[in-house]
Every structure is written in C-alpha cells, then in structure tokens.
C-alpha positions in Angstrom: 53.0 49.3 -6.7 51.0 52.5 -7.2 47.4 52.2 -6.6 46.7 55.3 -9.0 43.7 54.6 -11.1 43.4 51.0 -10.2 39.8 50.0 -10.0 38.9 48.2 -6.5 35.7 46.7 -5.3 35.1 46.8 -1.6 32.6 44.5 -0.2 30.8 45.4 3.3 32.0 49.1 2.5 29.2 50.6 4.7 30.9 50.5 8.1 34.2 49.2 9.9 37.0 47.7 8.0 35.3 48.1 4.7 34.7 51.7 5.2 38.1 52.5 6.3 39.7 50.3 3.6 37.6 52.2 1.0 38.8 55.6 2.3 42.6 54.4 2.5 42.7 53.2 -0.9 40.9 56.0 -2.5 43.3 58.5 -0.8 45.9 56.7 -2.5 44.4 57.3 -5.8 42.3 54.0 -6.5 38.8 54.1 -8.1 36.8 52.5 -5.4 33.5 50.7 -6.0 31.5 50.6 -2.7 29.1 47.7 -2.1 27.0 46.8 0.7 23.4 46.7 1.7 23.0 49.9 3.2 22.6 52.4 0.4 22.6 55.5 2.7 25.8 54.6 4.4 27.3 54.1 1.0 26.5 57.3 -0.2 27.6 59.1 2.8 31.1 57.5 2.3 31.0 58.3 -1.3 30.5 61.9 -0.5 33.2 61.8 2.0 35.7 60.3 -0.5 34.6 62.8 -3.2 35.3 65.6 -1.0 38.9 64.6 -0.4 39.4 64.3 -4.0 39.0 60.6 -4.8 36.6 58.6 -6.9 33.9 56.2 -6.0 30.9 54.4 -7.2 28.0 53.3 -5.1 26.4 50.1 -6.0 23.9 48.4 -3.6 24.3 44.9 -3.3 24.1 41.6 -1.1 27.2 39.3 -1.6 24.8 36.3 -1.6 23.2 37.3 -4.7 24.7 36.3 -7.9 22.4 38.7 -9.8 23.7 41.5 -7.6 27.2 40.6 -8.4 26.3 40.6 -12.0 25.2 44.1 -11.4 28.4 45.1 -9.7 30.6 44.0 -12.5 28.5 45.5 -15.3 28.3 48.9 -13.5 32.2 48.6 -12.6 32.8 47.9 -16.1 30.7 50.7 -17.7 32.3 53.2 -15.1 35.8 52.3 -14.8 36.5 49.7 -17.6 37.7 46.6 -15.6 38.5 45.1 -12.1 41.9 45.2 -10.8 41.5 44.3 -7.2 38.5 42.7 -5.1 38.6 43.2 -1.3 36.1 40.4 0.0 35.4 42.1 3.1 31.7 41.3 3.8 31.0 39.0 6.8 29.0 38.0 9.8 30.1 36.9 13.4 26.8 36.0 15.4 28.7 33.8 17.8 27.0 31.0 19.7 27.3 27.7 21.5 26.4 24.8 19.4 24.0 23.3 22.1 21.8 26.6 21.7 21.1 25.5 18.0 21.0 29.0 16.4 20.8 27.1 13.2 19.4 29.9 11.0 22.4 32.1 12.1 24.7 29.3 11.1 23.1 29.3 7.8 23.5 33.1 7.3 27.1 32.9 8.3 27.8 30.2 5.7 25.9 32.1 3.0 27.6 35.4 3.7 31.1 34.2 5.0 31.7 31.6 2.3 29.4 31.9 -0.5 29.5 35.4 -0.6 33.3 35.2 -0.9 32.9 32.7 -3.6 30.5 34.7 -5.5 33.0 37.5 -5.4 35.8 35.5 -6.6 33.7 34.2 -9.6 32.7 37.5 -10.5 36.3 39.0 -10.9 38.4 36.1 -12.2 37.3 36.7 -15.7 39.0 40.0 -15.9 42.1 38.9 -14.1 42.5 35.9 -16.4 42.0 38.4 -19.6 44.4 40.9 -18.3 46.7 38.5 -16.6 46.8 40.4 -13.5 44.9 41.2 -10.3 44.8 40.9 -6.6 42.0 39.1 -4.5 41.8 40.2 -0.6 40.0 37.9 1.4 39.3 38.8 5.0 39.6 35.8 7.0 40.3 35.9 10.7 42.7 34.7 13.6 39.4 32.6 14.0 40.7 31.0 10.7 43.6 29.6 12.8 42.3 29.2 16.3 39.2 27.6 17.6 37.2 29.3 20.3 34.1 28.4 22.4 31.0 29.5 20.7 32.9 30.0 17.5 32.5 26.6 16.0 30.7 27.7 12.8 32.3 31.0 12.5 35.7 29.6 12.8 34.8 26.9 10.3 33.9 29.7 7.8 37.1 31.6 8.3 39.1 28.4 8.0 37.3 27.8 4.7 38.3 31.6 3.5 41.9 30.9 4.3 41.9 27.6 2.6 40.2 29.3 -0.3 42.8 31.9 -0.6 45.8 29.5 -0.8 43.8 27.4 -3.4 43.1 30.4 -5.6 46.9 31.4 -5.3 48.1 27.9 -6.4 45.9 28.2 -9.5 45.8 31.8 -10.3 49.2 33.1 -9.2 51.5 31.1 -11.6 49.1 31.0 -14.7 47.5 34.5 -14.6 50.0 36.7 -12.4 47.1 37.1 -9.9 48.0 37.9 -6.3 45.8 36.4 -3.3 46.2 37.6 0.2 44.3 36.5 3.5 44.0 39.1 5.9 43.5 37.6 9.5 42.6 40.1 12.2 42.2 39.5 15.8 39.9 41.3 18.0 38.6 44.5 16.0 36.3 47.3 17.3 33.8 46.9 14.7 29.9 46.3 14.2 30.5 42.4 14.1 29.7 41.7 17.6 26.5 43.4 17.2 25.1 40.4 15.3 25.4 38.1 18.5 22.0 37.2 20.0 23.2 34.2 22.2 22.9 35.5 25.8 25.6 33.1 27.0 28.0 34.4 24.4 27.3 38.1 25.6 28.3 37.0 29.2 31.6 35.4 27.9 32.6 38.5 25.8 33.0 40.4 29.2 36.7 38.7 29.3 37.5 41.2 26.3 36.8 44.1 28.3 40.4 44.9 29.3 41.6 44.2 25.9 42.8 47.2 23.7 41.1 46.3 20.3 42.4 46.7 16.8 40.7 49.5 15.1 39.5 49.3 11.4 42.0 51.6 10.3 44.8 49.2 11.4 43.3 46.4 9.2 42.7 48.9 6.2 46.7 49.6 6.6 47.6 46.1 6.2 45.4 45.7 3.0 47.2 49.0 1.7 50.6 47.3 2.4 49.5 44.0 0.9 48.4 46.0 -2.2 51.4 48.2 -2.8 54.3 45.5 -2.9 56.4 45.2 -5.8 55.0 43.3 -8.7 57.2 40.3 -8.2 56.4 40.3 -4.5 53.0 38.6 -3.2 51.9 38.9 0.4 50.0 35.8 1.1 49.0 36.1 4.7 48.7 38.9 7.4 47.7 38.0 10.7 47.1 40.9 13.1 46.3 40.8 16.7 45.9 43.3 19.4 49.3 43.3 21.2 47.6 42.2 24.6 45.4 39.3 22.8 46.5 35.9 24.1 44.3 33.6 21.5 
C-alpha cells in the first residue's frame, strides 16, 4: 500500500524512533504530523523533512493532556483533512528496583506509556470509524513479553500496550477495517535510558556494553513495513531484537 498523501501523526517525534519514523514516512510521500514537547527539535525535524521535499506539521503536545490531543486533531484536520495513521511512540523508561520506591517515576510511566497511548487512540478512532479505514501503530517492547529485574513497572506498561493493541484489533479490524500493529523492540540506541535515575540500575546496565544495539532506523523500517502491506494483510505484531540479545 502506498503512503503517498497519507496523513500520519507521530508522537515522541523529537528524537529516536519517532524522529527516524517521521523522516522515513515523509520520504515515502506521507504528510507527517510531528508531536512532542520539545518544539525546537520538532522545528528542526520539519525543516529537514521539507528540504527533502516532504510535508510536515509541527504541533507541540504532551500525550498525557487530553486538551493537547484535541489541538493535535483540530490542527491536523485543518491542514490535512483527516487522520489515516497514528504512530503511538512517546514513552518513558526510568527503570528502577521496586524496593527503591521511585513512586513518582512509576506514575510518570503509567501516565505516558499507558494513558498517553489511550489518549492517542481515543483521538483518532472517530476518523477511522467514519472512513472505515486506518492504522494504529503502538510501540510496545520486548519488555511486553519478558520481565526483567528493575523493569517491573516498565514491563507492566508495555504488557498493557500489547494487550490494548490486540483488543483494538479485535474490535476495530472486522467492523471498521482498521489495522493495529504492536511494534516490540529489544535494546535500541535511543535517549530512553537517559531517564534512569536509580544508581543500582545504572550499574546493572553495564551488562549491555558488549551488545550491538538496534538503531532507531531499524524500528522505523519495521513500521514502514507494517504500513505498506496490501489492504487485505494486517501485520499485528513485530518483535525485533539485536542479534546478540539473549532476553
């Protein structure tokens, strides 16, 4: 399926997987809506996309805010007319051991990784119901399949995203011809680990020093693959790990 003139919202577009995905989809002819909290990074990305001949719209937004989502949809409708695809990418990963009681960090993960995803879904479903087509891409993780020490809360949020994706597929696929894909990366070289404040976890992360991580572009390519399959084919899950990652 061609992405030419498809209108695609990408959350967390200011860096990492979101940035790489926006560039990839714009290069394929999509109109990309760039959302995140860092306006300066979004504007730089928009300039890069437009210099390459693509189309992009910047909307500063926090995925945990329903008002911000309302603004995203209104501006998208005004500029491009409708929403064809949502890439629910924004997420946090401040890993910590339960005994260290980083409760505020737990709350932030639940707010962004679960509630933020739900807000995105709720915002685009009306368009997809009306046009009886669409595609929702949710970024889960290998942590949505495997529990790891210091990842209890993070894993719980990614299990939730995986379950949510399947639930939406069951309801929206047959009735509204809407595709849903859960993308589940292993270790990726992004800014996610920068949010870790637990010193015990920082010591534990040294075990990954010999691992050759995935790059953000690898995940962007998997998203592109899912989005460009024939109309009758729906890719529901993509689990992608570094070749030498064990867990």
